[in-house]
C-alpha positions as CSV (number, residue, x, y, z in Angstrom):
1,X,99.1,-131.1,-9.8
2,X,96.0,-131.5,-12.2
3,X,95.3,-134.6,-13.7
4,X,95.3,-134.7,-17.3
5,X,92.5,-135.8,-19.1
6,X,92.0,-137.4,-22.3
7,X,89.0,-137.9,-24.5
8,X,88.1,-139.4,-27.8
9,X,85.7,-137.1,-29.8
10,X,82.9,-139.6,-31.9
11,X,84.4,-138.4,-34.9
12,X,82.0,-137.3,-38.3
13,X,81.1,-139.1,-41.2
14,X,84.5,-138.9,-44.1
15,X,83.5,-137.3,-47.3
16,X,83.3,-139.8,-50.3
17,X,86.4,-137.6,-51.8
18,X,89.2,-139.9,-52.5
19,X,89.9,-143.1,-53.7
20,X,90.3,-145.1,-50.4
21,X,86.7,-143.8,-49.2
22,X,85.1,-145.0,-52.3
23,X,87.1,-148.4,-51.9
24,X,85.2,-148.2,-48.4
25,X,82.4,-147.2,-49.8
26,X,82.0,-150.3,-52.2
27,X,82.9,-152.4,-49.3
28,X,79.9,-151.6,-47.3
29,X,78.1,-151.9,-50.7
30,X,79.8,-155.7,-50.8
31,X,79.1,-156.5,-47.5
32,X,75.3,-155.3,-48.3
33,X,75.3,-158.4,-50.7
34,X,77.3,-160.8,-48.5
35,X,75.6,-160.7,-45.0
36,X,72.2,-161.3,-46.4
37,X,73.4,-163.9,-48.3
38,X,75.2,-165.8,-45.3
39,X,71.7,-164.7,-43.1
40,X,69.8,-166.8,-46.1
41,X,72.7,-170.0,-45.5
42,X,72.4,-170.2,-42.1
43,X,68.7,-169.6,-42.1
44,X,68.1,-166.9,-40.1
45,X,65.2,-165.1,-39.7
46,X,66.0,-162.8,-42.1
47,X,62.8,-160.4,-41.3
48,X,64.1,-160.3,-37.8
49,X,68.0,-160.1,-38.2
50,X,67.4,-157.1,-40.8
51,X,71.4,-157.9,-42.0
52,X,71.0,-155.4,-44.5
53,X,69.8,-152.8,-42.9
54,X,72.5,-152.7,-40.7
55,X,75.0,-152.5,-43.4
56,X,73.6,-149.5,-44.9
57,X,73.0,-147.7,-41.3
58,X,76.3,-148.0,-40.7
59,X,77.4,-147.0,-44.4
60,X,75.5,-143.8,-43.6
61,X,77.5,-143.5,-40.3
62,X,80.7,-143.6,-41.3
63,X,80.5,-142.3,-45.3
64,X,77.4,-139.7,-44.0
65,X,74.5,-138.8,-46.2
66,X,76.1,-139.9,-49.6
67,X,77.2,-142.8,-48.3
68,X,74.1,-144.0,-46.8
69,X,72.4,-143.1,-49.6
70,X,74.2,-145.0,-52.9
71,X,74.5,-147.9,-50.5
72,X,70.6,-148.1,-49.4
73,X,69.9,-147.2,-53.3
74,X,72.1,-150.1,-54.8
75,X,72.0,-152.7,-52.5
76,X,68.8,-153.9,-52.7
77,X,69.1,-153.8,-56.6
78,X,72.3,-155.8,-56.6
79,X,71.0,-158.5,-54.2
80,X,68.3,-159.4,-56.4
81,X,70.9,-159.5,-59.7
82,X,73.1,-161.8,-58.0
83,X,71.4,-163.6,-55.3
84,X,67.4,-163.0,-56.2
85,X,66.8,-161.7,-52.5
86,X,64.8,-159.8,-52.2
87,X,61.9,-160.9,-54.5
88,X,61.6,-158.3,-57.3
89,X,57.9,-157.6,-56.3
90,X,59.7,-156.1,-52.8
91,X,62.0,-154.4,-54.7
92,X,60.5,-150.6,-54.7
93,X,59.4,-150.7,-51.0
94,X,62.8,-152.3,-49.5
95,X,64.6,-149.7,-51.5
96,X,63.3,-147.1,-50.6
97,X,63.0,-147.9,-46.9
98,X,66.8,-148.4,-46.9
99,X,67.9,-145.7,-48.8
100,X,66.1,-143.8,-46.8
101,X,67.8,-145.2,-43.7
102,X,71.0,-144.1,-45.5
103,X,70.6,-140.9,-46.3
104,X,68.4,-139.6,-43.3
105,X,71.1,-141.4,-40.6
106,X,73.9,-139.9,-42.5
107,X,72.5,-136.6,-43.1
108,X,71.4,-136.6,-39.3
109,X,75.7,-137.2,-38.0
110,X,77.4,-135.4,-41.8
111,X,75.1,-132.2,-41.8
112,X,73.0,-131.6,-38.5
113,X,75.6,-132.8,-36.7
114,X,73.2,-135.2,-34.4
115,X,74.3,-137.8,-31.5
116,X,74.6,-141.1,-33.3
117,X,72.0,-143.1,-31.3
118,X,69.2,-140.7,-32.3
119,X,70.7,-140.2,-35.8
120,X,70.1,-144.2,-36.2
121,X,66.9,-143.7,-34.2
122,X,65.2,-141.1,-36.2
123,X,66.8,-142.9,-39.5
124,X,65.0,-146.4,-38.7
125,X,61.9,-145.0,-38.2
126,X,61.7,-142.8,-41.4
127,X,62.7,-145.7,-43.3
128,X,59.8,-147.9,-41.3
129,X,57.0,-144.9,-42.3
130,X,58.5,-144.2,-45.9
131,X,58.1,-148.5,-46.1
132,X,54.6,-148.7,-44.6
133,X,53.5,-145.5,-46.3
134,X,54.4,-147.9,-50.2
135,X,52.9,-150.1,-49.2
136,X,49.8,-148.7,-48.4
137,X,49.4,-145.9,-51.4
138,X,50.5,-149.0,-53.4
139,X,48.3,-151.8,-51.6
140,X,51.3,-154.3,-51.3
141,X,50.1,-155.9,-47.8
142,X,47.8,-158.3,-46.9
143,X,44.8,-158.3,-44.6
144,X,44.0,-155.2,-42.6
145,X,47.3,-152.8,-42.3
146,X,47.1,-151.9,-39.0
147,X,47.8,-155.2,-37.7
148,X,50.1,-156.1,-40.8
149,X,52.4,-152.8,-40.5
150,X,52.8,-153.9,-36.4
151,X,53.5,-157.2,-37.8
152,X,56.1,-155.9,-40.0
153,X,57.5,-154.0,-37.1
154,X,57.4,-156.3,-34.4
155,X,59.6,-159.0,-35.9
156,X,62.4,-156.8,-36.3
157,X,62.3,-154.1,-33.1
158,X,64.7,-156.3,-31.3
159,X,67.3,-156.0,-34.0
160,X,66.4,-152.4,-34.3
161,X,66.9,-151.7,-30.9
162,X,70.6,-153.4,-31.4
163,X,71.0,-151.5,-34.3
164,X,70.6,-148.0,-32.2
165,X,73.2,-149.1,-29.0
166,X,75.4,-151.0,-31.6
167,X,76.5,-149.6,-34.4
168,X,77.0,-146.3,-33.1
169,X,79.7,-147.9,-31.0
170,X,80.7,-150.1,-34.4
171,X,81.1,-147.1,-36.9
172,X,82.6,-145.2,-33.5
173,X,85.7,-147.6,-33.9
174,X,85.8,-147.9,-38.2
175,X,86.1,-143.9,-37.7
176,X,88.9,-143.9,-35.5
177,X,90.9,-146.9,-37.2
178,X,90.3,-145.3,-40.6
179,X,91.3,-141.8,-39.5
180,X,94.1,-143.6,-37.4
181,X,95.5,-145.0,-40.8
182,X,95.2,-142.3,-43.0
183,X,92.2,-143.0,-45.5
184,X,90.5,-139.7,-44.1
């Protein structure tokens, strides 16, 4: 007798085509404001925890390149308007960085069909390159660039590692839940 095996395929991102997916995307925008706000309220080291990064990467994994890019471009400005954080001087670099995260992770999952874990890793590297490139180009760093760059990266390294491991698993659960509830 053959043993029946069932595997659960990792779903690919949902396209932003229905009102339900747009409501879900808008919830990511709200979470991208609320999670950093909670971080500041509870005195987390937000440079280490990177609360907005989590939400934007998850948006890209769930709603693909358009969802990730929209969340990444809108969320820093929404945060500044509603909470005053990030400060306006950080807004351009942070918007480009976080927009890159959402776009790259969404594109790699939705269009290139890459593994979620690798997609998050590559998106994190790309976003940091964009942030550092902006900082170098517009001289927004303090002191010697390479030392500043390393200090900027190392403080969020643990969080980045956790994002690579946990976000694909969280996205998998969210996508299964959404697809099982006919929101696709």
